[in-house]
C-alpha positions in Angstrom: -4.9 -107.8 296.5 -7.8 -106.9 294.3 -10.2 -107.6 297.1 -8.4 -105.1 299.4 -8.5 -102.5 296.6 -12.3 -103.0 296.2 -12.9 -102.8 299.9 -10.9 -99.6 300.2 -12.8 -98.1 297.3 -16.1 -98.9 298.9 -14.9 -97.6 302.3 -13.8 -94.3 300.8 -17.0 -93.9 298.8 -19.0 -94.5 302.0 -17.0 -91.9 303.9 -17.5 -89.4 301.1 -21.3 -90.1 301.0 -21.4 -89.7 304.8 -19.6 -86.4 304.5 -22.0 -85.1 301.9 -25.1 -86.1 304.0 -23.8 -84.2 307.1 -23.9 -80.4 307.2 -22.2 -77.8 309.3 -24.5 -74.9 310.2 -23.4 -71.4 310.7 -25.8 -68.7 311.9 -24.5 -65.1 311.5 -25.8 -61.6 311.2 -25.6 -59.2 308.3 -22.2 -57.5 307.9 -20.4 -60.3 309.7 -17.7 -62.7 308.2 -18.0 -66.4 307.7 -14.7 -68.4 308.2 -14.6 -72.1 307.3 -11.5 -74.3 307.7 -11.6 -77.3 305.4 -9.0 -80.1 306.2 -7.1 -81.1 303.0 -4.7 -83.8 302.1 -1.1 -83.7 300.9 -2.1 -85.6 297.7 -4.1 -82.5 296.7 -1.2 -80.1 297.5 -0.8 -79.2 293.8 -4.5 -79.1 293.0 -6.8 -76.2 292.7 -9.3 -75.6 295.5 -12.7 -73.9 295.1 -15.7 -72.6 297.0 -19.1 -73.5 295.5 -22.7 -72.8 296.3 -25.3 -75.6 295.9 -28.9 -74.9 294.8 -31.7 -77.3 294.5 -32.1 -78.7 291.0 -29.1 -76.7 289.6 -25.4 -77.4 288.9 -23.0 -76.3 291.6 -22.0 -72.6 291.3 -18.3 -72.0 291.5 -17.8 -68.7 293.4 -13.9 -68.6 293.6 -11.0 -70.9 292.6 -7.4 -70.8 293.7 -4.4 -70.8 291.3 -2.6 -74.0 290.6 -0.3 -74.4 293.6 3.4 -75.3 293.8 3.0 -76.9 297.1 3.3 -73.6 299.0 0.9 -71.1 300.5 -1.6 -69.8 297.9 -4.1 -67.0 298.6 -6.6 -65.3 296.3 -9.5 -62.9 296.7 -12.5 -62.7 294.4 -15.0 -60.0 295.5 -16.2 -60.9 299.0 -14.6 -64.3 298.9 -11.0 -64.9 300.3 -9.4 -68.3 299.7 -6.2 -69.5 301.4 -4.7 -72.9 300.4 -1.9 -74.0 302.8 -0.6 -77.4 301.7 2.1 -77.7 304.4 -0.7 -77.4 307.1 -3.1 -79.5 305.0 -5.7 -76.8 305.4 -7.9 -74.9 303.0 -9.6 -71.8 304.5 -12.6 -69.9 303.1 -13.8 -66.5 304.3 -16.9 -64.6 303.2 -17.0 -61.0 304.3 -19.9 -58.5 304.6 -22.6 -61.2 304.7 -26.1 -60.4 303.4 -29.4 -62.1 304.0 -29.5 -63.4 300.5 -26.2 -65.2 301.1 -28.1 -67.8 303.1 -27.8 -71.3 301.5 -25.7 -74.4 301.2 -21.9 -74.2 300.3 -19.0 -76.6 300.0 -15.2 -76.5 299.6 -13.8 -78.9 297.0 -10.7 -79.9 295.1 -11.5 -78.3 291.7 -11.2 -80.1 288.4 -12.4 -78.5 285.1 -15.6 -80.0 283.9 -16.7 -82.6 283.1 -14.6 -84.2 285.8 -16.4 -84.1 289.2 -14.8 -82.2 292.1 -13.7 -83.9 295.3 -15.4 -82.8 298.5 -12.9 -81.7 301.2 -15.3 -81.1 304.1 -18.9 -81.3 305.1 -21.3 -79.0 303.2 -21.8 -75.7 305.1 -25.3 -74.5 305.8 -25.2 -70.7 306.1 -28.0 -68.7 307.7 -27.7 -64.9 307.7 -30.2 -63.0 309.8 -31.0 -59.3 309.6 -29.2 -56.8 311.8 -31.7 -55.7 314.6 -30.1 -52.2 314.7 -30.7 -51.8 311.0 -34.3 -52.9 311.4 -34.9 -50.4 314.2 -33.4 -47.6 312.1 -35.6 -48.5 309.2 -38.7 -48.5 311.5 -37.8 -45.0 312.7 -37.3 -43.7 309.2 -40.6 -45.2 308.0 -43.3 -42.7 307.0 -46.0 -42.5 309.6 -49.5 -43.3 308.5 -51.8 -40.3 308.0 -55.2 -40.3 309.5 -58.0 -40.2 306.9 -59.5 -36.7 306.5 -63.1 -36.0 305.7 -63.8 -33.3 303.2 -67.0 -31.4 303.8 -69.0 -30.0 300.9 -68.9 -26.2 300.7 -72.3 -24.5 301.0 -72.7 -21.7 298.5 -74.7 -18.5 299.4 -78.2 -18.2 297.8 -78.2 -16.3 294.5 -80.1 -13.1 294.1 -83.1 -13.3 291.8 -84.9 -10.6 289.9 -87.8 -9.3 292.0 -91.2 -8.9 290.4 -94.1 -6.8 291.5 -97.6 -8.1 291.0 -100.7 -6.0 290.4 -104.2 -7.1 289.9 -104.0 -7.3 286.1 -100.3 -7.5 285.1 -96.8 -8.1 286.2 -94.4 -5.2 286.3 -90.7 -6.1 286.1 -88.3 -3.7 287.8 -85.7 -2.8 285.2 -82.6 -0.7 285.1 -83.1 3.0 284.3 -82.4 4.0 280.7 -79.4 6.2 280.1 -80.3 9.8 279.4 -78.7 11.9 276.6 -76.2 14.4 277.7 -75.9 17.6 275.7 -72.4 19.0 275.7 -72.1 22.3 277.5 -70.7 24.1 274.4 -73.8 23.5 272.3 -76.9 25.7 272.9 -80.3 25.1 271.5 -82.5 28.2 271.0 -86.1 28.8 270.0 -85.1 30.9 267.0 -83.3 28.0 265.4 -86.4 25.9 265.9 -88.6 28.5 264.3 -86.3 29.0 261.3 -86.3 25.3 260.6 -90.2 25.2 260.6 -90.5 28.2 258.3 -88.0 26.7 255.8 -90.4 23.8 255.5 -93.7 25.5 255.4 -92.8 28.1 252.7 -91.8 25.6 250.0 -95.0 23.6 250.6 -97.3 26.7 250.3 -95.5 27.8 247.1 -96.0 24.4 245.6 -99.8 24.4 246.4 -100.2 28.0 244.9 -98.4 27.0 241.7 -100.5 23.9 241.2 -103.7 26.1 241.7 -102.6 28.6 239.0 -101.9 25.8 236.6 -105.2 24.1 237.2 -107.0 27.5 236.7 -105.3 28.2 233.4 -106.1 24.7 232.1 -109.7 25.1 233.1 -110.0 28.4 231.2 -108.3 27.0 228.1 -110.6 24.1 228.1 -113.8 26.2 228.3 -112.6 28.4 225.3 -111.9 25.3 223.3 -115.4 24.1 223.6 -116.9 27.6 222.9 -118.5 27.9 226.2 
């Protein structure tokens, strides 16, 4: 009896290893929906089911988990993931809506147990490949900014500047300069010759008087000096 139990355990382990090594591949475009039907078993009718993503070198990422079932239909939606556990039909269905290119990867549906207990694989791992929508690519190409042709900027040529002209003679250089401004006499002021004569006379008379006075003083001093010496 123990031998049969050991053989059954080895057989079940072999089937599980074979299921894990085989992959189901789905190739879809952006915006489409992935639908995966995972056959279940009545012994898992009351167990939670989960949809997980597998990454190299990392722990499985649980994306969505059903509620604990009472043996009846159980549905749940978490974001873009829709899970439907149908124990009477022994089927666990997973749907991923509005697929994106970054959703490409390896997934699996399992009977979920809280860690550290390992989950039980229900179906082959699913290899999802999401390709870009060709219509979206064409639209992005039309909306892309056209490349501008390189332009050459030519240097601007400035007109020659005017220089001061010089005139050369045999012995010296004469520089042409601007004319000096001339004084303008206001029209209401008149200059007459009588005013000029009056100003000259007022200068000459005091000077002549000064010379005459000095001559008289010198004469008086001279006479006094001669009398003092008895000459």
